[in-house]
C-alpha positions in Angstrom: -12.6 -8.5 -10.1 -11.3 -4.9 -10.4 -10.9 -4.6 -6.6 -9.0 -7.9 -6.7 -6.7 -6.5 -9.4 -6.3 -3.3 -7.4 -5.6 -5.3 -4.2 -3.0 -7.3 -6.2 -1.4 -4.2 -7.5 -1.2 -2.6 -4.1 0.4 -5.8 -2.7 2.9 -5.7 -5.5 3.7 -2.0 -4.9 4.1 -2.7 -1.2 6.5 -5.5 -1.9 8.5 -3.4 -4.3 8.7 -0.6 -1.7 9.9 -3.1 0.9 12.5 -4.5 -1.5 13.6 -0.9 -2.4 14.1 -0.2 1.3 16.2 -3.4 1.7 18.3 -2.4 -1.4 18.8 1.1 0.0 20.0 -0.4 3.3 22.4 -2.8 1.5 23.6 0.1 -0.6 24.3 2.2 2.5 26.2 -0.7 4.1 28.2 -1.2 0.9 29.1 2.5 0.7 30.2 2.3 4.3 32.5 -0.6 3.6 33.9 1.2 0.6 34.7 4.3 2.7 36.4 2.0 5.3 38.5 0.3 2.6 39.5 3.6 1.2 40.6 4.8 4.6 42.6 1.6 5.2 44.1 1.9 1.7 45.2 5.5 2.5 46.7 4.3 5.9 48.6 1.5 4.2 49.9 4.0 1.6 51.1 6.3 4.3 52.8 3.4 6.2 54.5 2.3 3.0 55.7 5.8 2.2 57.1 6.0 5.8 58.8 2.6 5.4 60.3 3.7 2.1 61.7 6.8 3.7 63.1 4.8 6.6 64.8 2.4 4.2 66.4 5.2 2.3 67.7 6.7 5.6 69.1 3.3 6.6 70.7 2.9 3.2 72.3 6.4 3.5 73.6 5.5 7.0 75.0 2.2 5.6 76.9 4.1 2.9 78.2 6.6 5.4 79.4 3.8 7.6 81.0 2.1 4.7 82.8 5.3 3.7 84.0 5.7 7.3 85.2 2.2 7.4 87.2 2.6 4.2 88.7 5.9 5.5 89.7 4.3 8.8 91.6 1.5 7.1 
């Protein structure tokens, strides 16, 4: 009976080790996705900052053209 118990414990330990490996792999994949998302988020932020600067530049040019138009009238 003791060997049966030991055999059962060994089987449980092996199953726990297998599950642990599966969890480690899932954790690694999850961390990879997190890094990809952070990278995408940073790129989106840079794109938005660039767009904001472009919009400010267009707004300035619009004001300058408006002033020129008023001066020409």
